[in-house]
VEXTORKE-201120 format. One record per atom (N, C-alpha, C): residue in one letter; x, y, z. Coordinates in pm, whole numbers, padded with zeros to 5 digits, always signed. Layout:
<atoms>
aXYZ ...
</atoms>
This chain:
<atoms>
x+00554+00890+03396 x+00515+00919+03257 x+00379+00990+03255 x+00367+01091+03172 x+00241+01161+03156 x+00133+01066+03106 x+00018+01068+03168 x-00094+00984+03127 x-00203+01068+03063 x-00257+01020+02952 x-00369+01086+02887 x-00499+01041+02954 x-00605+01123+02940 x-00731+01087+03006 x-00785+00950+02967 x-00757+00906+02846 x-00810+00777+02800 x-00706+00665+02806 x-00592+00689+02872 x-00489+00586+02882 x-00534+00472+02972 x-00491+00353+02934 x-00515+00235+03015 x-00385+00159+03034 x-00394+00034+03071 x-00272-00048+03085 x-00205-00068+02949 x-00076-00098+02948 x-00004-00117+02821 x-00070-00224+02735 x-00077-00197+02604 x-00136-00290+02508 x-00026-00350+02422 x-00051-00466+02366 x+00042-00526+02271 x+00128-00634+02334 x+00143-00744+02263 x+00224-00855+02311 x+00371-00816+02313 x+00446-00851+02417 x+00590-00824+02417 x+00657-00890+02298 x+00751-00818+02237 x+00818-00869+02117 x+00892-00999+02145 x+00953-01011+02261 x+01027-01133+02294 x+00935-01255+02287 x+00816-01242+02340 x+00720-01353+02336 x+00672-01378+02194 x+00651-01270+02120 x+00600-01282+01983 x+00697-01360+01895 x+00827-01340+01916 x+00928-01403+01831 x+00988-01531+01890 x+00948-01565+02012 x+01018-01671+02085 x+01016-01807+02016 x+00909-01840+01944 x+00898-01974+01885 x+00916-01974+01733 x+00967-01864+01678 x+00975-01854+01532 x+01110-01901+01477 x+01213-01908+01559 x+01341-01967+01520 x+01409-01898+01403 x+01523-01956+01361 x+01595-01907+01243 x+01629-01760+01247 x+01589-01688+01142 x+01621-01546+01130 x+01555-01462+01238 x+01450-01514+01303 x+01382-01439+01408 x+01476-01406+01522 x+01573-01493+01548 x+01668-01467+01656 x+01753-01345+01624 x+01786-01323+01498 x+01863-01205+01458 x+01777-01081+01469 x+01653-01090+01426 x+01560-00978+01438 x+01546-00937+01585 x+01538-01035+01673 x+01524-01005+01816 x+01653-00948+01873 x+01767-01000+01831 x+01894-00948+01880 x+01912-00801+01845 x+01873-00763+01724 x+01882-00622+01684 x+01784-00537+01764 x+01666-00590+01794 x+01570-00516+01876 x+01630-00485+02013 x+01698-00583+02072 x+01759-00562+02204 x+01871-00459+02198 x+01932-00441+02081 x+02042-00345+02067 x+01992-00202+02047 x+01864-00183+02018 x+01815-00050+01982 x+01800+00048+02098 x+01751+00007+02216 x+01729+00107+02322 x+01853+00188+02361 x+01973+00127+02375 x+02089+00211+02407 x+02120+00314+02298 x+02097+00276+02173 x+02119+00370+02063 x+02016+00481+02067 x+01891+00446+02094 x+01786+00548+02105 x+01816+00644+02220 x+01865+00592+02332 x+01897+00678+02446 x+02011+00773+02413 x+02111+00724+02338 x+02223+00812+02303 x+02178+00921+02207 x+02091+00886+02114 x+02035+00987+02024 x+01960+01093+02103 x+01882+01048+02200 x+01801+01141+02280 x+01888+01234+02364 x+02008+01189+02399 x+02097+01272+02482 x+02163+01384+02404 x+02159+01376+02271 x+02215+01483+02189 x+02359+01517+02224 x+02386+01644+02255 x+02522+01691+02285 x+02555+01691+02434 x+02471+01630+02515 x+02495+01635+02660 x+02625+01567+02699 x+02669+01466+02623 x+02791+01393+02658 x+02901+01411+02554 x+02877+01488+02453 x+02973+01504+02344 x+02897+01535+02216 x+02970+01545+02107 x+02908+01584+01980 x+02887+01463+01889 x+02763+01413+01874 x+02740+01297+01786 x+02761+01329+01639 x+02767+01459+01605 x+02787+01500+01466 x+02933+01513+01427 x+03024+01497+01522 x+03166+01517+01494 x+03212+01423+01383 x+03280+01477+01282 x+03329+01397+01170 x+03454+01321+01213 x+03449+01188+01197 x+03560+01104+01242 x+03619+01020+01129 x+03563+01030+01008 x+03614+00952+00896 x+03531+00973+00772 x+03558+00889+00670 x+03486+00893+00543 x+03454+00750+00504 x+03328+00723+00462 x+03294+00586+00425 x+03323+00560+00278 x+03285+00440+00230 x+03320+00397+00094 x+03262+00488-00013 x+03146+00550+00015 x+03081+00634-00084 x+03134+00777-00084 x+03229+00804+00007 x+03282+00939+00017 x+03204+01027+00112 x+03100+00971+00178 x+03024+01047+00276 x+03103+01059+00405 x+03094+01174+00468 x+03161+01193+00596 x+03095+01105+00703 x+03178+01034+00778 x+03128+00951+00887 x+03127+01034+01015 x+03013+01036+01078 x+03001+01108+01205 x+03024+01011+01320 x+03051+01067+01436 x+03080+00984+01553 x+02967+00884+01578 x+02843+00926+01558 x+02731+00836+01580 x+02726+00725+01476 x+02763+00755+01351 x+02769+00651+01248 x+02860+00536+01291 x+02980+00572+01334 x+03079+00472+01369 x+03038+00398+01496 x+02988+00470+01594 x+02946+00406+01719 x+02830+00310+01695 x+02734+00350+01611 x+02620+00262+01582 x+02666+00138+01507 x+02761+00155+01414 x+02817+00040+01341 x+02879-00059+01439 x+02965-00013+01529 x+03031-00102+01624 x+02931-00169+01717 x+02830-00093+01759 x+02728-00144+01850 x+02647-00256+01785 x+02604-00235+01661 x+02525-00337+01592 x+02610-00458+01555 x+02736-00434+01524 x+02826-00544+01492 x+02840-00638+01612 x+02852-00581+01730 x+02862-00664+01851 x+02735-00746+01871 x+02619-00686+01845 x+02493-00759+01861 x+02482-00872+01761 x+02525-00849+01637 x+02518-00951+01533 x+02619-01063+01557 x+02735-01029+01610 x+02834-01132+01644 x+02777-01224+01752 x+02716-01165+01854 x+02658-01244+01962 x+02542-01330+01914 x+02473-01285+01807 x+02360-01360+01753 x+02402-01472+01659 x+02534-01487+01635 x+02583-01597+01553 x+02583-01570+01405 x+02571-01444+01364 x+02570-01409+01222 x+02705-01442+01160 x+02703-01493+01037 x+02826-01533+00970 x+02905-01413+00917 x+02842-01332+00832 x+02908-01217+00769 x+02816-01095+00774 x+02877-00978+00774 x+02801-00852+00776 x+02855-00759+00669 x+02763-00698+00596 x+02795-00588+00506 x+02732-00463+00565 x+02813-00363+00596 x+02765-00240+00657 x+02801-00121+00570 x+02716-00020+00571 x+02748+00102+00498 x+02877+00165+00550 x+02910+00138+00675 x+03025+00204+00735 x+03155+00124+00722 x+03156+00019+00641 x+03279-00059+00619 x+03289-00095+00472 x+03405-00076+00413 x+03421-00102+00270 x+03408-00251+00237 x+03468-00336+00321 x+03470-00480+00294 x+03369-00553+00381 x+03333-00673+00339 x+03248-00760+00420 x+03322-00799+00547 x+03252-00804+00658 x+03312-00836+00788 x+03276-00980+00825 x+03376-01060+00854 x+03356-01199+00897 x+03337-01203+01048 x+03229-01270+01091 x+03202-01280+01234 x+03211-01424+01284 x+03120-01510+01238 x+03112-01648+01285 x+03115-01742+01164 x+03224-01811+01137 x+03237-01893+01016 x+03126-01997+01000 x+03072-02046+01110 x+02969-02150+01103 x+02828-02092+01106 x+02815-01960+01103 x+02683-01897+01110 x+02594-01933+00992 x+02463-01936+01016 x+02367-01976+00913 x+02314-01858+00832 x+02341-01735+00878 x+02284-01618+00811 x+02388-01507+00796 x+02368-01428+00690 x+02444-01306+00666 x+02349-01188+00682 x+02404-01072+00721 x+02322-00952+00743 x+02383-00833+00672 x+02301-00762+00595 x+02339-00633+00536 x+02270-00524+00617 x+02344-00419+00654 x+02288-00322+00748 x+02337-00180+00720 x+02248-00086+00736 x+02281+00056+00742 x+02256+00096+00887 x+02360+00107+00969 x+02340+00126+01113 x+02266+00254+01150 x+02292+00363+01076 x+02220+00488+01099 x+02184+00548+00964 x+02055+00555+00935 x+02007+00618+00813 x+01965+00761+00843 x+02002+00852+00754 x+01964+00992+00773 x+02055+01068+00867 x+02183+01026+00876 x+02272+01088+00975 x+02299+01235+00947 x+02264+01283+00828 x+02273+01426+00802 x+02181+01507+00891 x+02084+01440+00953 x+01989+01509+01040 x+02019+01489+01189 x+02135+01431+01220 x+02172+01413+01361 x+02174+01549+01431 x+02113+01554+01546 x+02121+01672+01630 x+02011+01774+01613 x+01917+01750+01520 x+01810+01848+01500 x+01672+01791+01532 x+01667+01670+01586 x+01539+01611+01625 x+01460+01549+01512 x+01519+01545+01391 x+01450+01484+01277 x+01458+01332+01285 x+01370+01261+01214 x+01373+01114+01221 x+01505+01056+01171 x+01557+00961+01244 x+01673+00883+01204 x+01631+00736+01207 x+01715+00649+01150 x+01673+00510+01148 x+01786+00413+01128 x+01750+00287+01116 x+01841+00177+01087 x+01769+00083+00993 x+01842+00023+00899 x+01786-00072+00803 x+01871-00197+00800 x+01807-00313+00781 x+01885-00436+00769 x+01806-00540+00690 x+01880-00634+00632 x+01818-00752+00571 x+01900-00875+00609 x+01833-00989+00613 x+01895-01116+00652 x+01886-01213+00536 x+02000-01274+00502 x+02005-01372+00393 x+02064-01503+00446 x+02020-01615+00392 x+02085-01741+00428 x+02232-01737+00384 x+02319-01794+00464 x+02460-01798+00429 x+02478-01871+00296 x+02557-01812+00207 x+02580-01873+00076 x+02712-01821+00020 x+02770-01898-00071 x+02898-01861-00129 x+02891-01727-00201 x+02775-01696-00260 x+02760-01570-00333 x+02762-01449-00241 x+02749-01471-00113 x+02752-01361-00018 x+02639-01261-00041 x+02676-01134-00056 x+02575-01028-00069 x+02546-00991-00213 x+02615-01053-00308 x+02590-01023-00449 x+02484-01117-00503 x+02367-01111-00439 x+02251-01190-00478 x+02130-01098-00490 x+02035-01130-00579 x+01913-01051-00583 x+01841-01051-00448 x+01765-00946-00424 x+01694-00933-00298 x+01593-01042-00271 x+01556-01118-00374 x+01462-01229-00353 x+01520-01334-00260 x+01651-01332-00238 x+01713-01427-00145 x+01689-01389+00001 x+01641-01268+00024 x+01618-01219+00160 x+01513-01302+00231 x+01538-01336+00358 x+01440-01411+00437 x+01381-01326+00549 x+01442-01215+00581 x+01388-01124+00683 x+01450-00987+00662 x+01378-00885+00702 x+01429-00748+00691 x+01358-00663+00795 x+01418-00549+00825 x+01355-00463+00923 x+01416-00324+00926 x+01359-00241+01011 x+01407-00104+01028 x+01377-00058+01170 x+01452+00039+01214 x+01421+00111+01337 x+01397+00255+01302 x+01299+00316+01366 x+01271+00458+01349 x+01285+00526+01484 x+01381+00619+01491 x+01405+00692+01615 x+01340+00829+01603 x+01226+00846+01665 x+01155+00973+01665 x+01109+01002+01807 x+00986+01054+01823 x+00938+01072+01960 x+00907+00938+02025 x+00895+00834+01942 x+00892+00696+01991 x+01002+00619+01920 x+01042+00507+01977 x+01137+00418+01911 x+01056+00302+01856 x+01046+00294+01724 x+00963+00194+01659 x+01050+00098+01578 x+01004-00026+01570 x+01081-00132+01507 x+00989-00212+01417 x+01009-00197+01286 x+00928-00271+01189 x+01009-00384+01129 x+00947-00498+01108 x+01021-00611+01053 x+00926-00707+00983 x+00985-00794+00903 x+00911-00901+00837 x+00998-01025+00830 x+00937-01139+00857 x+01002-01269+00842 x+00950-01339+00717 x+00889-01261+00626 x+00839-01317+00502 x+00692-01353+00506 x+00623-01312+00611 x+00479-01342+00624 x+00405-01218+00671 x+00433-01103+00609 x+00369-00978+00648 x+00461-00891+00731 x+00417-00768+00755 x+00497-00669+00828 x+00437-00645+00966 x+00524-00644+01065 x+00487-00617+01204 x+00563-00495+01251 x+00498-00408+01328 x+00563-00290+01385 x+00548-00295+01537 x+00660-00281+01607 x+00661-00279+01752 x+00709-00143+01801 x+00668-00104+01920 x+00709+00022+01981 x+00773-00006+02116 x+00880+00067+02146 x+00952+00044+02271 x+00871+00097+02389 x+00852+00011+02488 x+00780+00043+02610 x+00882+00052+02723 x+00909+00173+02769 x+01012+00191+02872 x+00972+00129+03005 x+00842+00121+03032 x+00799+00056+03156 x+00828-00094+03151 x+00812-00153+03034 x+00842-00295+03017 x+00992-00318+03007 x+01063-00220+02948 x+01204-00239+02919 x+01222-00322+02793 x+01124-00316+02703 x+01130-00392+02579 x+01023-00343+02483 x+01016-00404+02366 x+00920-00366+02263 x+00788-00442+02281 x+00681-00375+02245 x+00549-00438+02236 x+00497-00427+02093 x+00425-00528+02048 x+00367-00524+01915 x+00258-00417+01910 x+00276-00322+01818 x+00178-00214+01803 x+00085-00239+01685 x+00139-00297+01576 x+00057-00325+01458 x+00109-00453+01394 x+00019-00536+01351 x+00057-00661+01285 x-00013-00668+01150 x+00051-00737+01056 x-00003-00751+00920 x-00040-00615+00859 x+00058-00524+00862 x+00040-00391+00804 x+00017-00402+00654 x-00081-00329+00602 x-00112-00332+00459 x-00118-00191+00404 x-00063-00174+00283 x-00066-00046+00215 x-00185-00038+00121 x-00250+00077+00118 x-00352+00100+00017 x-00283+00112-00120 x-00346+00065-00226 x-00281+00067-00357 x-00268+00206-00418 x-00352+00301-00374 x-00344+00436-00428 x-00309+00534-00317 x-00270+00655-00355 x-00230+00754-00256 x-00237+00894-00314 x-00245+00993-00226 x-00234+01134-00265 x-00112+01199-00200 x-00028+01118-00134 x+00087+01171-00061 x+00217+01121-00124 x+00299+01212-00174 x+00421+01178-00246 x+00540+01245-00178 x+00648+01169-00155 x+00768+01222-00091 x+00882+01230-00192 x+00932+01350-00215 x+01049+01366-00302 x+01112+01502-00278 x+01238+01515-00318 x+01311+01639-00304 x+01290+01725-00429 x+01198+01819-00420 x+01160+01899-00536 x+01274+01985-00590 x+01375+02014-00508 x+01484+02099-00554 x+01567+02032-00664 x+01555+01898-00676 x+01632+01825-00777 x+01557+01806-00908 x+01435+01854-00916 x+01349+01822-01030 x+01411+01859-01165 x+01482+01969-01169 x+01539+02013-01297 x+01645+01918-01350 x+01697+01830-01264 x+01800+01734-01305 x+01741+01599-01348 x+01611+01583-01333 x+01548+01452-01354 x+01530+01419-01501 x+01503+01291-01532 x+01464+01252-01668 x+01336+01324-01708 x+01317+01341-01838 x+01202+01415-01892 x+01070+01356-01843 x+01059+01224-01844 x+00934+01161-01802 x+00900+01189-01658 x+01000+01193-01572 x+00975+01218-01431 x+00940+01365-01406 x+00998+01454-01486 x+00959+01594-01476 x+00813+01611-01516 x+00769+01537-01617 x+00628+01543-01658 x+00539+01491-01547 x+00582+01385-01483 x+00506+01328-01370 x+00487+01433-01260 x+00597+01502-01224 x+00590+01603-01118 x+00500+01720-01158 x+00505+01761-01284 x+00417+01869-01330 x+00271+01829-01317 x+00241+01705-01351 x+00103+01659-01343 x+00057+01647-01198 x+00148+01612-01107 x+00114+01611-00965 x+00074+01751-00920 x+00155+01850-00955 x+00129+01986-00910 x+00001+02043-00971 x-00036+01996-01088 x-00159+02044-01152 x-00283+02000-01076 x-00269+01897-00994 x-00378+01853-00908 x-00504+01814-00983 x-00617+01846-00925 x-00746+01803-00982 x-00776+01871-01115 x-00705+01981-01144 x-00724+02049-01272 x-00636+01991-01382 x-00547+01900-01347 x-00456+01841-01445 x-00500+01702-01487 x-00414+01631-01561 x-00451+01499-01615 x-00470+01392-01509 x-00415+01412-01387 x-00434+01311-01283 x-00571+01323-01218 x-00632+01441-01223 x-00768+01459-01174 x-00784+01458-01023 x-00677+01477-00948 x-00689+01484-00803 x-00571+01563-00747 x-00590+01618-00628 x-00485+01694-00562 x-00392+01600-00485 x-00264+01638-00478 x-00163+01560-00408 x-00098+01645-00299 x-00048+01576-00197 x+00036+01639-00095 x+00180+01597-00119 x+00273+01690-00105 x+00415+01659-00119 x+00481+01665+00018 x+00556+01560+00053 x+00624+01553+00182 x+00768+01510+00160 x+00858+01560+00244 x+00999+01522+00229 x+01067+01533+00365 x+01099+01417+00426 x+01166+01414+00555 x+01317+01407+00543 x+01368+01382+00421 x+01512+01369+00397 x+01573+01255+00476 x+01495+01149+00499 x+01544+01028+00566 x+01459+00912+00516 x+01522+00817+00448 x+01446+00708+00385 x+01367+00628+00488 x+01427+00602+00606 x+01355+00525+00707 x+01235+00602+00759 x+01251+00733+00779 x+01137+00813+00823 x+01023+00806+00724 x+01055+00811+00595 x+00952+00800+00492 x+00891+00659+00491 x+00974+00557+00504 x+00925+00420+00508 x+00826+00401+00623 x+00863+00448+00740 x+00776+00431+00858 x+00643+00504+00837 x+00651+00628+00789 x+00527+00704+00766 x+00440+00637+00661 x+00501+00589+00553 x+00423+00527+00445 x+00359+00397+00491 x+00431+00317+00569 x+00370+00194+00621 x+00251+00224+00711 x+00257+00333+00785 x+00149+00367+00878 x+00036+00445+00811 x+00069+00533+00715 x-00030+00625+00660 x-00049+00615+00510 x+00033+00536+00443 x+00026+00528+00298 x+00112+00634+00232 x+00128+00623+00101 x+00206+00721+00028 x+00305+00656-00067 x+00386+00739-00131 x+00493+00692-00219 x+00615+00781-00202 x+00733+00718-00209 x+00861+00786-00197 x+00937+00768-00327 x+01010+00871-00369 x+01096+00852-00486 x+01226+00930-00470 x+01335+00859-00501 x+01467+00919-00507 x+01529+00868-00637 x+01505+00939-00747 x+01547+00891-00879 x+01694+00917-00908 x+01742+00856-01013 x+01870+00895-01071 x+01852+01029-01141 x+01960+01104-01158 x+01951+01229-01233 x+02086+01258-01300 x+02097+01371-01364 x+02215+01398-01448 x+02334+01452-01370 x+02319+01477-01241 x+02431+01529-01164 x+02540+01423-01147 x+02662+01468-01139 x+02773+01376-01118 x+02756+01305-00983 x+02764+01174-00987 x+02748+01094-00867 x+02605+01049-00842 x+02511+01099-00921 x+02370+01063-00905 x+02315+00991-01028 x+02402+00961-01123 x+02356+00902-01249 x+02290+00765-01230 x+02328+00696-01126 x+02270+00563-01097 x+02191+00565-00967 x+02143+00682-00929 x+02074+00694-00802 x+02172+00718-00690 x+02119+00734-00570 x+02206+00768-00456 x+02195+00668-00342 x+02079+00606-00327 x+02063+00509-00219 x+02135+00379-00252 x+02176+00306-00150 x+02250+00183-00170 x+02155+00066-00189 x+02182-00013-00291 x+02093-00123-00327 x+02084-00229-00218 x+02197-00282-00172 x+02198-00403-00090 x+02145-00378+00051 x+02186-00269+00115 x+02149-00252+00256 x+02053-00137+00282 x+02007-00068+00179 x+01901+00031+00196 x+01779-00005+00113 x+01795-00014-00019 x+01680-00039-00106 x+01621-00178-00087 x+01705-00281-00074 x+01652-00417-00060 x+01569-00434+00067 x+01618-00393+00186 x+01531-00407+00304 x+01398-00332+00289 x+01405-00210+00235 x+01283-00133+00215 x+01189-00207+00119 x+01243-00255+00009 x+01160-00323-00090 x+01098-00450-00033 x+01173-00525+00044 x+01120-00647+00106 x+01001-00614+00194 x+01015-00512+00278 x+00907-00473+00368 x+00786-00419+00292 x+00812-00335+00192 x+00702-00277+00115 x+00625-00385+00041 x+00694-00480-00021 x+00623-00588-00091 x+00545-00674+00008 x+00600-00697+00126 x+00529-00775+00228 x+00402-00703+00275 x+00400-00571+00260 x+00282-00493+00298 x+00189-00468+00179 x+00218-00529+00064 x+00130-00517-00051 x+00163-00403-00146 x+00276-00335-00125 x+00315-00226-00213 x+00417-00270-00317 x+00466-00174-00392 x+00568-00200-00493 x+00693-00118-00462 x+00809-00170-00504 x+00935-00099-00490 x+01019-00129-00613 x+01056-00025-00689 x+01128-00044-00815 x+01240+00058-00827 x+01321+00041-00932 x+01421+00142-00967 x+01368+00233-01078 x+01238+00227-01101 x+01174+00302-01208 x+01138+00213-01325 x+01199+00095-01331 x+01173+00001-01439 x+01161-00142-01388 x+01248-00181-01296 x+01257-00320-01251 x+01233-00327-01100 x+01163-00429-01053 x+01149-00446-00908 x+01286-00453-00840 x+01302-00382-00731 x+01430-00378-00660 x+01475-00519-00622 x+01382-00604-00580 x+01421-00737-00534 x+01468-00828-00647 x+01445-00787-00772 x+01492-00865-00886 x+01629-00819-00935 x+01677-00708-00883 x+01806-00654-00927 x+01920-00745-00885 x+02015-00766-00974 x+02137-00841-00944 x+02247-00741-00907 x+02288-00734-00782 x+02394-00639-00746 x+02525-00673-00817 x+02592-00572-00865 x+02722-00592-00928 x+02836-00554-00837 x+02804-00483-00728 x+02905-00439-00631 x+02840-00426-00494 x+02920-00438-00390 x+02866-00438-00254 x+02796-00308-00219 x+02852-00196-00265 x+02798-00065-00228 x+02731+00005-00347 x+02676-00073-00435 x+02612-00022-00557 x+02495+00071-00526 x+02483+00177-00606 x+02373+00271-00593 x+02252+00227-00677 x+02137+00283-00643 x+02017+00257-00722 x+01917+00370-00706 x+01839+00400-00811 x+01720+00483-00791 x+01620+00401-00709 x+01528+00468-00643 x+01430+00395-00561 x+01296+00466-00561 x+01192+00390-00594 x+01053+00435-00588 x+00979+00329-00507 x+00912+00367-00400 x+00842+00265-00321 x+00716+00321-00257 x+00623+00230-00231 x+00500+00266-00163 x+00378+00210-00231 x+00273+00292-00241 x+00145+00251-00299 x+00165+00193-00438 x+00118+00071-00459 x+00147-00003-00582 x+00104+00072-00707 x-00017+00128-00708 x-00066+00194-00828 x+00017+00318-00863 x+00062+00391-00761 x+00139+00513-00788 x+00281+00479-00836 x+00341+00376-00778 x+00472+00333-00826 x+00463+00289-00972 x+00356+00217-01006 x+00338+00174-01145 x+00315+00293-01237 x+00245+00396-01187 x+00221+00516-01267 x+00353+00586-01300 x+00442+00598-01202 x+00573+00657-01227 x+00646+00578-01336 x+00640+00447-01327 x+00705+00363-01427 x+00654+00390-01568 x+00523+00413-01580 x+00465+00441-01712 x+00514+00575-01766 x+00522+00676-01680 x+00574+00807-01722 x+00719+00792-01774 x+00799+00716-01701 x+00938+00699-01741 x+00950+00620-01870 x+00871+00515-01883 x+00875+00430-02003 x+00827+00506-02126 x+00717+00581-02111 x+00661+00656-02222 x+00760+00758-02275 x+00829+00826-02180 x+00928+00927-02220 x+01045+00862-02292 x+01084+00743-02247 x+01197+00674-02313 x+01162+00629-02454 x+01032+00599-02477 x+00991+00551-02609 x+00962+00666-02705 x+00944+00786-02650 x+00907+00900-02734 x+01022+00942-02826 
</atoms>
């Protein structure tokens, strides 16, 4: 491995040791961590062994399933079965999957987030949340979540998670053959100048949100009185990872286009894990009006708008939307 002039011995406690005495949902968090390196290696191999972008099916939302989507789903399912998980809800399966009838926990998972960027070196990821086993299954508000996490596959393989007592981020150390803790008790600043959104959709947005975007662009000469940076990775996990490390806010609102009227991201296995992590880091995550974790899912694959990140900026968006609705 290339060494930098200021490099020293590896830093950070091994993840296995960090989680060894935490019990309960921590065992699931660790099992998913162990499943990540083979997936990261396959992503890194690109087309050397075949085409990971090959379309092999269609999921419940009508999105084309790529070979990597299906392979990641099967790979994570095997890891969760071995970890004793009772039931799994995956983006890549229409129905809930039964694994271990006596299991104490259920897991909602998006095995590969951002699969539209497979093959171009852009950030990809994985999202999951852990809930205590209950008759209600996955149709419970996100407040029932006891652990959540994500993987970010970029030039490093990073794994962020929370067991309900703050956010920890680990990085895969190939020399160790496992993850090391890179950051613990991650905290978000309440304000930000960095906003992530797809500007090409602005004309379809609610009036209040269009006003918000205009005021952002006006910068220090406008009513906000400061300049902003706009960023868009087109991958929710990539934005989550960047915001946890550097601050910022992400928004993917509902709009007037067919199929986007209730947002596009999935509430149970995308928005809820993100919201759990963001709140654990001191930020806010809403649908523009209500905290994501307070939402009552009405369907397993329900869509939602999503705004998350710096608490003050998320609240500001909410005021723009509310003011426009009252006008």
